[in-house]
mmCIF file of the N, C-alpha and C atoms, coordinates in Angstrom:
data_MODEL
# 
_entry.id   MODEL 
# 
loop_
_atom_site.group_PDB 
_atom_site.id 
_atom_site.type_symbol 
_atom_site.label_atom_id 
_atom_site.label_alt_id 
_atom_site.label_comp_id 
_atom_site.label_asym_id 
_atom_site.label_entity_id 
_atom_site.label_seq_id 
_atom_site.pdbx_PDB_ins_code 
_atom_site.Cartn_x 
_atom_site.Cartn_y 
_atom_site.Cartn_z 
_atom_site.occupancy 
_atom_site.B_iso_or_equiv 
_atom_site.pdbx_formal_charge 
_atom_site.auth_seq_id 
_atom_site.auth_comp_id 
_atom_site.auth_asym_id 
_atom_site.auth_atom_id 
_atom_site.pdbx_PDB_model_num 
ATOM 1   N N  . MET A 1 1  ? 74.243  207.594 51.381 1.00 0.00 ? 1  MET A N  1 
ATOM 2   C CA . MET A 1 1  ? 74.373  208.126 52.730 1.00 0.00 ? 1  MET A CA 1 
ATOM 3   C C  . MET A 1 1  ? 73.193  209.043 53.038 1.00 0.00 ? 1  MET A C  1 
ATOM 4   N N  . GLY A 1 2  ? 72.020  208.757 52.532 1.00 0.00 ? 2  GLY A N  1 
ATOM 5   C CA . GLY A 1 2  ? 70.865  209.590 52.791 1.00 0.00 ? 2  GLY A CA 1 
ATOM 6   C C  . GLY A 1 2  ? 70.175  209.208 54.081 1.00 0.00 ? 2  GLY A C  1 
ATOM 7   N N  . SER A 1 3  ? 69.669  210.207 54.763 1.00 0.00 ? 3  SER A N  1 
ATOM 8   C CA . SER A 1 3  ? 68.945  209.994 56.009 1.00 0.00 ? 3  SER A CA 1 
ATOM 9   C C  . SER A 1 3  ? 68.087  211.225 56.242 1.00 0.00 ? 3  SER A C  1 
ATOM 10  N N  . SER A 1 4  ? 67.037  211.077 57.012 1.00 0.00 ? 4  SER A N  1 
ATOM 11  C CA . SER A 1 4  ? 66.182  212.230 57.280 1.00 0.00 ? 4  SER A CA 1 
ATOM 12  C C  . SER A 1 4  ? 66.034  212.425 58.780 1.00 0.00 ? 4  SER A C  1 
ATOM 13  N N  . GLY A 1 5  ? 65.566  213.590 59.125 1.00 0.00 ? 5  GLY A N  1 
ATOM 14  C CA . GLY A 1 5  ? 65.341  213.942 60.520 1.00 0.00 ? 5  GLY A CA 1 
ATOM 15  C C  . GLY A 1 5  ? 64.423  215.147 60.549 1.00 0.00 ? 5  GLY A C  1 
ATOM 16  N N  . LYS A 1 6  ? 64.353  215.800 61.695 1.00 0.00 ? 6  LYS A N  1 
ATOM 17  C CA . LYS A 1 6  ? 63.543  217.011 61.771 1.00 0.00 ? 6  LYS A CA 1 
ATOM 18  C C  . LYS A 1 6  ? 64.275  218.046 62.600 1.00 0.00 ? 6  LYS A C  1 
ATOM 19  N N  . VAL A 1 7  ? 63.837  219.269 62.447 1.00 0.00 ? 7  VAL A N  1 
ATOM 20  C CA . VAL A 1 7  ? 64.417  220.370 63.200 1.00 0.00 ? 7  VAL A CA 1 
ATOM 21  C C  . VAL A 1 7  ? 63.777  220.374 64.584 1.00 0.00 ? 7  VAL A C  1 
ATOM 22  N N  . ALA A 1 8  ? 64.607  220.325 65.616 1.00 0.00 ? 8  ALA A N  1 
ATOM 23  C CA . ALA A 1 8  ? 64.124  220.263 66.995 1.00 0.00 ? 8  ALA A CA 1 
ATOM 24  C C  . ALA A 1 8  ? 63.943  221.675 67.566 1.00 0.00 ? 8  ALA A C  1 
ATOM 25  N N  . LYS A 1 9  ? 63.629  221.737 68.854 1.00 0.00 ? 9  LYS A N  1 
ATOM 26  C CA . LYS A 1 9  ? 63.467  223.026 69.533 1.00 0.00 ? 9  LYS A CA 1 
ATOM 27  C C  . LYS A 1 9  ? 64.728  223.859 69.368 1.00 0.00 ? 9  LYS A C  1 
ATOM 28  N N  . LYS A 1 10 ? 64.536  225.149 69.309 1.00 0.00 ? 10 LYS A N  1 
ATOM 29  C CA . LYS A 1 10 ? 65.616  226.119 69.139 1.00 0.00 ? 10 LYS A CA 1 
ATOM 30  C C  . LYS A 1 10 ? 66.422  225.852 67.873 1.00 0.00 ? 10 LYS A C  1 
ATOM 31  N N  . LEU A 1 11 ? 65.773  225.274 66.870 1.00 0.00 ? 11 LEU A N  1 
ATOM 32  C CA . LEU A 1 11 ? 66.359  224.995 65.558 1.00 0.00 ? 11 LEU A CA 1 
ATOM 33  C C  . LEU A 1 11 ? 67.548  224.033 65.613 1.00 0.00 ? 11 LEU A C  1 
ATOM 34  N N  . ALA A 1 12 ? 67.606  223.191 66.632 1.00 0.00 ? 12 ALA A N  1 
ATOM 35  C CA . ALA A 1 12 ? 68.701  222.223 66.762 1.00 0.00 ? 12 ALA A CA 1 
ATOM 36  C C  . ALA A 1 12 ? 68.547  221.098 65.750 1.00 0.00 ? 12 ALA A C  1 
ATOM 37  N N  . LEU A 1 13 ? 69.668  220.663 65.208 1.00 0.00 ? 13 LEU A N  1 
ATOM 38  C CA . LEU A 1 13 ? 69.704  219.530 64.284 1.00 0.00 ? 13 LEU A CA 1 
ATOM 39  C C  . LEU A 1 13 ? 70.464  218.387 64.945 1.00 0.00 ? 13 LEU A C  1 
ATOM 40  N N  . TYR A 1 14 ? 69.937  217.192 64.845 1.00 0.00 ? 14 TYR A N  1 
ATOM 41  C CA . TYR A 1 14 ? 70.576  216.017 65.432 1.00 0.00 ? 14 TYR A CA 1 
ATOM 42  C C  . TYR A 1 14 ? 70.758  214.955 64.352 1.00 0.00 ? 14 TYR A C  1 
ATOM 43  N N  . PRO A 1 15 ? 71.899  214.987 63.654 1.00 0.00 ? 15 PRO A N  1 
ATOM 44  C CA . PRO A 1 15 ? 72.132  213.968 62.626 1.00 0.00 ? 15 PRO A CA 1 
ATOM 45  C C  . PRO A 1 15 ? 72.215  212.582 63.250 1.00 0.00 ? 15 PRO A C  1 
ATOM 46  N N  . PRO A 1 16 ? 71.839  211.553 62.497 1.00 0.00 ? 16 PRO A N  1 
ATOM 47  C CA . PRO A 1 16 ? 71.929  210.189 63.016 1.00 0.00 ? 16 PRO A CA 1 
ATOM 48  C C  . PRO A 1 16 ? 73.377  209.811 63.362 1.00 0.00 ? 16 PRO A C  1 
ATOM 49  N N  . LYS A 1 17 ? 73.511  208.935 64.346 1.00 0.00 ? 17 LYS A N  1 
ATOM 50  C CA . LYS A 1 17 ? 74.827  208.499 64.801 1.00 0.00 ? 17 LYS A CA 1 
ATOM 51  C C  . LYS A 1 17 ? 75.656  207.928 63.653 1.00 0.00 ? 17 LYS A C  1 
ATOM 52  N N  . LYS A 1 18 ? 75.000  207.201 62.746 1.00 0.00 ? 18 LYS A N  1 
ATOM 53  C CA . LYS A 1 18 ? 75.682  206.590 61.605 1.00 0.00 ? 18 LYS A CA 1 
ATOM 54  C C  . LYS A 1 18 ? 76.412  207.651 60.766 1.00 0.00 ? 18 LYS A C  1 
ATOM 55  N N  . ILE A 1 19 ? 75.749  208.770 60.542 1.00 0.00 ? 19 ILE A N  1 
ATOM 56  C CA . ILE A 1 19 ? 76.356  209.852 59.764 1.00 0.00 ? 19 ILE A CA 1 
ATOM 57  C C  . ILE A 1 19 ? 77.493  210.495 60.547 1.00 0.00 ? 19 ILE A C  1 
ATOM 58  N N  . MET A 1 20 ? 77.282  210.697 61.832 1.00 0.00 ? 20 MET A N  1 
ATOM 59  C CA . MET A 1 20 ? 78.328  211.294 62.669 1.00 0.00 ? 20 MET A CA 1 
ATOM 60  C C  . MET A 1 20 ? 79.589  210.426 62.653 1.00 0.00 ? 20 MET A C  1 
ATOM 61  N N  . LEU A 1 21 ? 79.400  209.112 62.721 1.00 0.00 ? 21 LEU A N  1 
ATOM 62  C CA . LEU A 1 21 ? 80.542  208.197 62.697 1.00 0.00 ? 21 LEU A CA 1 
ATOM 63  C C  . LEU A 1 21 ? 81.233  208.217 61.337 1.00 0.00 ? 21 LEU A C  1 
ATOM 64  N N  . GLN A 1 22 ? 80.452  208.321 60.259 1.00 0.00 ? 22 GLN A N  1 
ATOM 65  C CA . GLN A 1 22 ? 81.044  208.391 58.920 1.00 0.00 ? 22 GLN A CA 1 
ATOM 66  C C  . GLN A 1 22 ? 81.906  209.635 58.751 1.00 0.00 ? 22 GLN A C  1 
ATOM 67  N N  . LEU A 1 23 ? 81.522  210.715 59.420 1.00 0.00 ? 23 LEU A N  1 
ATOM 68  C CA . LEU A 1 23 ? 82.306  211.950 59.372 1.00 0.00 ? 23 LEU A CA 1 
ATOM 69  C C  . LEU A 1 23 ? 83.474  211.926 60.351 1.00 0.00 ? 23 LEU A C  1 
ATOM 70  N N  . GLY A 1 24 ? 83.500  210.927 61.221 1.00 0.00 ? 24 GLY A N  1 
ATOM 71  C CA . GLY A 1 24 ? 84.573  210.839 62.212 1.00 0.00 ? 24 GLY A CA 1 
ATOM 72  C C  . GLY A 1 24 ? 84.420  211.853 63.331 1.00 0.00 ? 24 GLY A C  1 
ATOM 73  N N  . LEU A 1 25 ? 83.181  212.234 63.628 1.00 0.00 ? 25 LEU A N  1 
ATOM 74  C CA . LEU A 1 25 ? 82.926  213.245 64.658 1.00 0.00 ? 25 LEU A CA 1 
ATOM 75  C C  . LEU A 1 25 ? 82.787  212.619 66.036 1.00 0.00 ? 25 LEU A C  1 
ATOM 76  N N  . ASP A 1 26 ? 83.295  213.345 67.025 1.00 0.00 ? 26 ASP A N  1 
ATOM 77  C CA . ASP A 1 26 ? 83.153  212.952 68.425 1.00 0.00 ? 26 ASP A CA 1 
ATOM 78  C C  . ASP A 1 26 ? 82.351  214.023 69.149 1.00 0.00 ? 26 ASP A C  1 
ATOM 79  N N  . GLU A 1 27 ? 81.744  213.647 70.256 1.00 0.00 ? 27 GLU A N  1 
ATOM 80  C CA . GLU A 1 27 ? 80.983  214.602 71.064 1.00 0.00 ? 27 GLU A CA 1 
ATOM 81  C C  . GLU A 1 27 ? 81.892  215.751 71.484 1.00 0.00 ? 27 GLU A C  1 
ATOM 82  N N  . GLY A 1 28 ? 81.417  216.970 71.294 1.00 0.00 ? 28 GLY A N  1 
ATOM 83  C CA . GLY A 1 28 ? 82.173  218.155 71.690 1.00 0.00 ? 28 GLY A CA 1 
ATOM 84  C C  . GLY A 1 28 ? 83.129  218.670 70.621 1.00 0.00 ? 28 GLY A C  1 
ATOM 85  N N  . GLN A 1 29 ? 83.295  217.925 69.542 1.00 0.00 ? 29 GLN A N  1 
ATOM 86  C CA . GLN A 1 29 ? 84.211  218.349 68.483 1.00 0.00 ? 29 GLN A CA 1 
ATOM 87  C C  . GLN A 1 29 ? 83.638  219.546 67.743 1.00 0.00 ? 29 GLN A C  1 
ATOM 88  N N  . ARG A 1 30 ? 84.509  220.455 67.329 1.00 0.00 ? 30 ARG A N  1 
ATOM 89  C CA . ARG A 1 30 ? 84.087  221.643 66.588 1.00 0.00 ? 30 ARG A CA 1 
ATOM 90  C C  . ARG A 1 30 ? 83.864  221.282 65.123 1.00 0.00 ? 30 ARG A C  1 
ATOM 91  N N  . VAL A 1 31 ? 82.871  221.915 64.512 1.00 0.00 ? 31 VAL A N  1 
ATOM 92  C CA . VAL A 1 31 ? 82.570  221.695 63.101 1.00 0.00 ? 31 VAL A CA 1 
ATOM 93  C C  . VAL A 1 31 ? 82.398  223.041 62.406 1.00 0.00 ? 31 VAL A C  1 
ATOM 94  N N  . LYS A 1 32 ? 82.520  223.011 61.097 1.00 0.00 ? 32 LYS A N  1 
ATOM 95  C CA . LYS A 1 32 ? 82.312  224.206 60.278 1.00 0.00 ? 32 LYS A CA 1 
ATOM 96  C C  . LYS A 1 32 ? 81.030  223.999 59.480 1.00 0.00 ? 32 LYS A C  1 
ATOM 97  N N  . TYR A 1 33 ? 80.137  224.991 59.510 1.00 0.00 ? 33 TYR A N  1 
ATOM 98  C CA . TYR A 1 33 ? 78.895  224.949 58.746 1.00 0.00 ? 33 TYR A CA 1 
ATOM 99  C C  . TYR A 1 33 ? 79.016  225.907 57.568 1.00 0.00 ? 33 TYR A C  1 
ATOM 100 N N  . THR A 1 34 ? 78.647  225.442 56.389 1.00 0.00 ? 34 THR A N  1 
ATOM 101 C CA . THR A 1 34 ? 78.553  226.308 55.216 1.00 0.00 ? 34 THR A CA 1 
ATOM 102 C C  . THR A 1 34 ? 77.293  225.922 54.447 1.00 0.00 ? 34 THR A C  1 
ATOM 103 N N  . VAL A 1 35 ? 76.822  226.846 53.629 1.00 0.00 ? 35 VAL A N  1 
ATOM 104 C CA . VAL A 1 35 ? 75.677  226.566 52.768 1.00 0.00 ? 35 VAL A CA 1 
ATOM 105 C C  . VAL A 1 35 ? 76.184  226.624 51.336 1.00 0.00 ? 35 VAL A C  1 
ATOM 106 N N  . GLU A 1 36 ? 76.011  225.514 50.612 1.00 0.00 ? 36 GLU A N  1 
ATOM 107 C CA . GLU A 1 36 ? 76.438  225.432 49.220 1.00 0.00 ? 36 GLU A CA 1 
ATOM 108 C C  . GLU A 1 36 ? 75.256  224.981 48.365 1.00 0.00 ? 36 GLU A C  1 
ATOM 109 N N  . LYS A 1 37 ? 74.865  225.833 47.437 1.00 0.00 ? 37 LYS A N  1 
ATOM 110 C CA . LYS A 1 37 ? 73.745  225.536 46.534 1.00 0.00 ? 37 LYS A CA 1 
ATOM 111 C C  . LYS A 1 37 ? 72.497  225.121 47.306 1.00 0.00 ? 37 LYS A C  1 
ATOM 112 N N  . GLY A 1 38 ? 72.213  225.849 48.388 1.00 0.00 ? 38 GLY A N  1 
ATOM 113 C CA . GLY A 1 38 ? 71.013  225.594 49.172 1.00 0.00 ? 38 GLY A CA 1 
ATOM 114 C C  . GLY A 1 38 ? 71.094  224.390 50.093 1.00 0.00 ? 38 GLY A C  1 
ATOM 115 N N  . LYS A 1 39 ? 72.284  223.824 50.271 1.00 0.00 ? 39 LYS A N  1 
ATOM 116 C CA . LYS A 1 39 ? 72.442  222.656 51.148 1.00 0.00 ? 39 LYS A CA 1 
ATOM 117 C C  . LYS A 1 39 ? 73.384  222.985 52.296 1.00 0.00 ? 39 LYS A C  1 
ATOM 118 N N  . LEU A 1 40 ? 73.060  222.464 53.470 1.00 0.00 ? 40 LEU A N  1 
ATOM 119 C CA . LEU A 1 40 ? 73.914  222.634 54.638 1.00 0.00 ? 40 LEU A CA 1 
ATOM 120 C C  . LEU A 1 40 ? 75.058  221.631 54.555 1.00 0.00 ? 40 LEU A C  1 
ATOM 121 N N  . VAL A 1 41 ? 76.278  222.136 54.662 1.00 0.00 ? 41 VAL A N  1 
ATOM 122 C CA . VAL A 1 41 ? 77.466  221.281 54.634 1.00 0.00 ? 41 VAL A CA 1 
ATOM 123 C C  . VAL A 1 41 ? 78.128  221.365 56.004 1.00 0.00 ? 41 VAL A C  1 
ATOM 124 N N  . VAL A 1 42 ? 78.409  220.215 56.588 1.00 0.00 ? 42 VAL A N  1 
ATOM 125 C CA . VAL A 1 42 ? 79.045  220.139 57.907 1.00 0.00 ? 42 VAL A CA 1 
ATOM 126 C C  . VAL A 1 42 ? 80.407  219.484 57.728 1.00 0.00 ? 42 VAL A C  1 
ATOM 127 N N  . GLU A 1 43 ? 81.465  220.186 58.143 1.00 0.00 ? 43 GLU A N  1 
ATOM 128 C CA . GLU A 1 43 ? 82.819  219.649 58.031 1.00 0.00 ? 43 GLU A CA 1 
ATOM 129 C C  . GLU A 1 43 ? 83.485  219.647 59.401 1.00 0.00 ? 43 GLU A C  1 
ATOM 130 N N  . PRO A 1 44 ? 84.143  218.556 59.769 1.00 0.00 ? 44 PRO A N  1 
ATOM 131 C CA . PRO A 1 44 ? 84.862  218.530 61.038 1.00 0.00 ? 44 PRO A CA 1 
ATOM 132 C C  . PRO A 1 44 ? 86.044  219.494 60.996 1.00 0.00 ? 44 PRO A C  1 
ATOM 133 N N  . LEU A 1 45 ? 86.274  220.202 62.089 1.00 0.00 ? 45 LEU A N  1 
ATOM 134 C CA . LEU A 1 45 ? 87.456  221.052 62.208 1.00 0.00 ? 45 LEU A CA 1 
ATOM 135 C C  . LEU A 1 45 ? 88.526  220.277 62.965 1.00 0.00 ? 45 LEU A C  1 
ATOM 136 N N  . PRO A 1 46 ? 89.772  220.447 62.582 1.00 0.00 ? 46 PRO A N  1 
ATOM 137 C CA . PRO A 1 46 ? 90.829  219.707 63.270 1.00 0.00 ? 46 PRO A CA 1 
ATOM 138 C C  . PRO A 1 46 ? 91.003  220.188 64.707 1.00 0.00 ? 46 PRO A C  1 
ATOM 139 N N  . ASN A 1 47 ? 91.351  219.271 65.570 1.00 0.00 ? 47 ASN A N  1 
ATOM 140 C CA . ASN A 1 47 ? 91.672  219.594 66.953 1.00 0.00 ? 47 ASN A CA 1 
ATOM 141 C C  . ASN A 1 47 ? 93.016  220.332 66.940 1.00 0.00 ? 47 ASN A C  1 
ATOM 142 N N  . PRO A 1 48 ? 93.105  221.548 67.512 1.00 0.00 ? 48 PRO A N  1 
ATOM 143 C CA . PRO A 1 48 ? 94.348  222.316 67.453 1.00 0.00 ? 48 PRO A CA 1 
ATOM 144 C C  . PRO A 1 48 ? 95.551  221.572 68.042 1.00 0.00 ? 48 PRO A C  1 
ATOM 145 N N  . ILE A 1 49 ? 95.331  220.803 69.082 1.00 0.00 ? 49 ILE A N  1 
ATOM 146 C CA . ILE A 1 49 ? 96.442  220.070 69.700 1.00 0.00 ? 49 ILE A CA 1 
ATOM 147 C C  . ILE A 1 49 ? 96.920  218.966 68.766 1.00 0.00 ? 49 ILE A C  1 
ATOM 148 N N  . ASP A 1 50 ? 95.989  218.204 68.188 1.00 0.00 ? 50 ASP A N  1 
ATOM 149 C CA . ASP A 1 50 ? 96.370  217.167 67.224 1.00 0.00 ? 50 ASP A CA 1 
ATOM 150 C C  . ASP A 1 50 ? 97.090  217.784 66.031 1.00 0.00 ? 50 ASP A C  1 
ATOM 151 N N  . LEU A 1 51 ? 96.596  218.916 65.573 1.00 0.00 ? 51 LEU A N  1 
ATOM 152 C CA . LEU A 1 51 ? 97.201  219.601 64.440 1.00 0.00 ? 51 LEU A CA 1 
ATOM 153 C C  . LEU A 1 51 ? 98.642  219.997 64.757 1.00 0.00 ? 51 LEU A C  1 
ATOM 154 N N  . ALA A 1 52 ? 98.864  220.535 65.949 1.00 0.00 ? 52 ALA A N  1 
ATOM 155 C CA . ALA A 1 52 ? 100.216 220.937 66.348 1.00 0.00 ? 52 ALA A CA 1 
ATOM 156 C C  . ALA A 1 52 ? 101.145 219.732 66.461 1.00 0.00 ? 52 ALA A C  1 
ATOM 157 N N  . LEU A 1 53 ? 100.630 218.638 66.986 1.00 0.00 ? 53 LEU A N  1 
ATOM 158 C CA . LEU A 1 53 ? 101.468 217.452 67.161 1.00 0.00 ? 53 LEU A CA 1 
ATOM 159 C C  . LEU A 1 53 ? 101.797 216.764 65.841 1.00 0.00 ? 53 LEU A C  1 
ATOM 160 N N  . LYS A 1 54 ? 100.884 216.841 64.876 1.00 0.00 ? 54 LYS A N  1 
ATOM 161 C CA . LYS A 1 54 ? 101.070 216.131 63.608 1.00 0.00 ? 54 LYS A CA 1 
ATOM 162 C C  . LYS A 1 54 ? 101.706 216.979 62.513 1.00 0.00 ? 54 LYS A C  1 
ATOM 163 N N  . SER A 1 55 ? 101.762 218.299 62.707 1.00 0.00 ? 55 SER A N  1 
ATOM 164 C CA . SER A 1 55 ? 102.282 219.163 61.646 1.00 0.00 ? 55 SER A CA 1 
ATOM 165 C C  . SER A 1 55 ? 103.807 219.099 61.588 1.00 0.00 ? 55 SER A C  1 
ATOM 166 N N  . GLU A 1 56 ? 104.328 219.530 60.434 1.00 0.00 ? 56 GLU A N  1 
ATOM 167 C CA . GLU A 1 56 ? 105.774 219.543 60.241 1.00 0.00 ? 56 GLU A CA 1 
ATOM 168 C C  . GLU A 1 56 ? 106.404 220.558 61.187 1.00 0.00 ? 56 GLU A C  1 
ATOM 169 N N  . LYS A 1 57 ? 107.464 220.159 61.819 1.00 0.00 ? 57 LYS A N  1 
ATOM 170 C CA . LYS A 1 57 ? 108.161 221.052 62.748 1.00 0.00 ? 57 LYS A CA 1 
ATOM 171 C C  . LYS A 1 57 ? 109.113 221.935 61.950 1.00 0.00 ? 57 LYS A C  1 
ATOM 172 N N  . TRP A 1 58 ? 109.065 223.241 62.184 1.00 0.00 ? 58 TRP A N  1 
ATOM 173 C CA . TRP A 1 58 ? 109.904 224.160 61.430 1.00 0.00 ? 58 TRP A CA 1 
ATOM 174 C C  . TRP A 1 58 ? 110.862 224.937 62.323 1.00 0.00 ? 58 TRP A C  1 
ATOM 175 N N  . SER A 1 59 ? 110.834 224.649 63.613 1.00 0.00 ? 59 SER A N  1 
ATOM 176 C CA . SER A 1 59 ? 111.717 225.342 64.539 1.00 0.00 ? 59 SER A CA 1 
ATOM 177 C C  . SER A 1 59 ? 111.963 224.452 65.744 1.00 0.00 ? 59 SER A C  1 
ATOM 178 N N  . SER A 1 60 ? 113.029 224.731 66.436 1.00 0.00 ? 60 SER A N  1 
ATOM 179 C CA . SER A 1 60 ? 113.282 223.994 67.674 1.00 0.00 ? 60 SER A CA 1 
ATOM 180 C C  . SER A 1 60 ? 113.985 224.918 68.656 1.00 0.00 ? 60 SER A C  1 
ATOM 181 N N  . THR A 1 61 ? 113.886 224.575 69.911 1.00 0.00 ? 61 THR A N  1 
ATOM 182 C CA . THR A 1 61 ? 114.535 225.356 70.955 1.00 0.00 ? 61 THR A CA 1 
ATOM 183 C C  . THR A 1 61 ? 114.746 224.460 72.165 1.00 0.00 ? 61 THR A C  1 
ATOM 184 N N  . THR A 1 62 ? 115.433 224.994 73.122 1.00 0.00 ? 62 THR A N  1 
ATOM 185 C CA . THR A 1 62 ? 115.602 224.296 74.396 1.00 0.00 ? 62 THR A CA 1 
ATOM 186 C C  . THR A 1 62 ? 115.030 225.193 75.478 1.00 0.00 ? 62 THR A C  1 
ATOM 187 N N  . VAL A 1 63 ? 114.822 224.629 76.639 1.00 0.00 ? 63 VAL A N  1 
ATOM 188 C CA . VAL A 1 63 ? 114.304 225.424 77.755 1.00 0.00 ? 63 VAL A CA 1 
ATOM 189 C C  . VAL A 1 63 ? 115.280 226.544 78.073 1.00 0.00 ? 63 VAL A C  1 
ATOM 190 N N  . LYS A 1 64 ? 116.564 226.242 78.044 1.00 0.00 ? 64 LYS A N  1 
ATOM 191 C CA . LYS A 1 64 ? 117.592 227.245 78.358 1.00 0.00 ? 64 LYS A CA 1 
ATOM 192 C C  . LYS A 1 64 ? 117.537 228.411 77.354 1.00 0.00 ? 64 LYS A C  1 
ATOM 193 N N  . LYS A 1 65 ? 117.435 228.094 76.055 1.00 0.00 ? 65 LYS A N  1 
ATOM 194 C CA . LYS A 1 65 ? 117.341 229.147 75.033 1.00 0.00 ? 65 LYS A CA 1 
ATOM 195 C C  . LYS A 1 65 ? 116.061 229.961 75.214 1.00 0.00 ? 65 LYS A C  1 
ATOM 196 N N  . PHE A 1 66 ? 114.971 229.283 75.508 1.00 0.00 ? 66 PHE A N  1 
ATOM 197 C CA . PHE A 1 66 ? 113.693 229.960 75.699 1.00 0.00 ? 66 PHE A CA 1 
ATOM 198 C C  . PHE A 1 66 ? 113.761 230.919 76.886 1.00 0.00 ? 66 PHE A C  1 
ATOM 199 N N  . GLU A 1 67 ? 114.347 230.463 77.991 1.00 0.00 ? 67 GLU A N  1 
ATOM 200 C CA . GLU A 1 67 ? 114.481 231.315 79.177 1.00 0.00 ? 67 GLU A CA 1 
ATOM 201 C C  . GLU A 1 67 ? 115.343 232.532 78.871 1.00 0.00 ? 67 GLU A C  1 
ATOM 202 N N  . ARG A 1 68 ? 116.429 232.338 78.127 1.00 0.00 ? 68 ARG A N  1 
ATOM 203 C CA . ARG A 1 68 ? 117.318 233.448 77.786 1.00 0.00 ? 68 ARG A CA 1 
ATOM 204 C C  . ARG A 1 68 ? 116.579 234.473 76.922 1.00 0.00 ? 68 ARG A C  1 
ATOM 205 N N  . GLU A 1 69 ? 115.822 234.003 75.942 1.00 0.00 ? 69 GLU A N  1 
ATOM 206 C CA . GLU A 1 69 ? 115.032 234.909 75.104 1.00 0.00 ? 69 GLU A CA 1 
ATOM 207 C C  . GLU A 1 69 ? 114.027 235.693 75.946 1.00 0.00 ? 69 GLU A C  1 
ATOM 208 N N  . ALA A 1 70 ? 113.383 235.021 76.889 1.00 0.00 ? 70 ALA A N  1 
ATOM 209 C CA . ALA A 1 70 ? 112.410 235.688 77.766 1.00 0.00 ? 70 ALA A CA 1 
ATOM 210 C C  . ALA A 1 70 ? 113.096 236.758 78.606 1.00 0.00 ? 70 ALA A C  1 
ATOM 211 N N  . GLU A 1 71 ? 114.285 236.443 79.116 1.00 0.00 ? 71 GLU A N  1 
ATOM 212 C CA . GLU A 1 71 ? 115.039 237.423 79.916 1.00 0.00 ? 71 GLU A CA 1 
ATOM 213 C C  . GLU A 1 71 ? 115.406 238.643 79.076 1.00 0.00 ? 71 GLU A C  1 
ATOM 214 N N  . LEU A 1 72 ? 115.868 238.423 77.847 1.00 0.00 ? 72 LEU A N  1 
ATOM 215 C CA . LEU A 1 72 ? 116.226 239.539 76.966 1.00 0.00 ? 72 LEU A CA 1 
ATOM 216 C C  . LEU A 1 72 ? 115.010 240.407 76.659 1.00 0.00 ? 72 LEU A C  1 
ATOM 217 N N  . GLU A 1 73 ? 113.875 239.785 76.393 1.00 0.00 ? 73 GLU A N  1 
ATOM 218 C CA . GLU A 1 73 ? 112.647 240.540 76.126 1.00 0.00 ? 73 GLU A CA 1 
ATOM 219 C C  . GLU A 1 73 ? 112.240 241.373 77.337 1.00 0.00 ? 73 GLU A C  1 
ATOM 220 N N  . GLN A 1 74 ? 112.344 240.789 78.526 1.00 0.00 ? 74 GLN A N  1 
ATOM 221 C CA . GLN A 1 74 ? 111.982 241.511 79.745 1.00 0.00 ? 74 GLN A CA 1 
ATOM 222 C C  . GLN A 1 74 ? 112.929 242.676 79.992 1.00 0.00 ? 74 GLN A C  1 
ATOM 223 N N  . GLU A 1 75 ? 114.222 242.477 79.723 1.00 0.00 ? 75 GLU A N  1 
ATOM 224 C CA . GLU A 1 75 ? 115.190 243.568 79.878 1.00 0.00 ? 75 GLU A CA 1 
ATOM 225 C C  . GLU A 1 75 ? 114.855 244.712 78.929 1.00 0.00 ? 75 GLU A C  1 
ATOM 226 N N  . GLU A 1 76 ? 114.478 244.371 77.690 1.00 0.00 ? 76 GLU A N  1 
ATOM 227 C CA . GLU A 1 76 ? 114.099 245.397 76.713 1.00 0.00 ? 76 GLU A CA 1 
ATOM 228 C C  . GLU A 1 76 ? 112.862 246.166 77.162 1.00 0.00 ? 76 GLU A C  1 
ATOM 229 N N  . LEU A 1 77 ? 111.879 245.440 77.688 1.00 0.00 ? 77 LEU A N  1 
ATOM 230 C CA . LEU A 1 77 ? 110.625 246.075 78.085 1.00 0.00 ? 77 LEU A CA 1 
ATOM 231 C C  . LEU A 1 77 ? 110.735 246.863 79.384 1.00 0.00 ? 77 LEU A C  1 
ATOM 232 N N  . TYR A 1 78 ? 111.418 246.299 80.360 1.00 0.00 ? 78 TYR A N  1 
ATOM 233 C CA . TYR A 1 78 ? 111.397 246.880 81.707 1.00 0.00 ? 78 TYR A CA 1 
ATOM 234 C C  . TYR A 1 78 ? 112.736 247.436 82.170 1.00 0.00 ? 78 TYR A C  1 
ATOM 235 N N  . GLY A 1 79 ? 113.767 247.269 81.364 1.00 0.00 ? 79 GLY A N  1 
ATOM 236 C CA . GLY A 1 79 ? 115.067 247.821 81.710 1.00 0.00 ? 79 GLY A CA 1 
ATOM 237 C C  . GLY A 1 79 ? 115.867 247.081 82.682 1.00 0.00 ? 79 GLY A C  1 
# 
């Protein structure tokens, strides 16, 4: 998976499309940069919405319960 490029204006890096596709990156996606043993490592960060939808659910509620909780909190705060 070796490829070369150059550092552009304002120190921008533009990896080849082939590498971006291998990492599963899309335009606008957030990434994490780290330096390990003198090498730049780029890792995709999960989309928060996808993460929330795919993660294990540990709680549940209904709109009615949520509204009641909000009312109780407001009564506590504002009397």
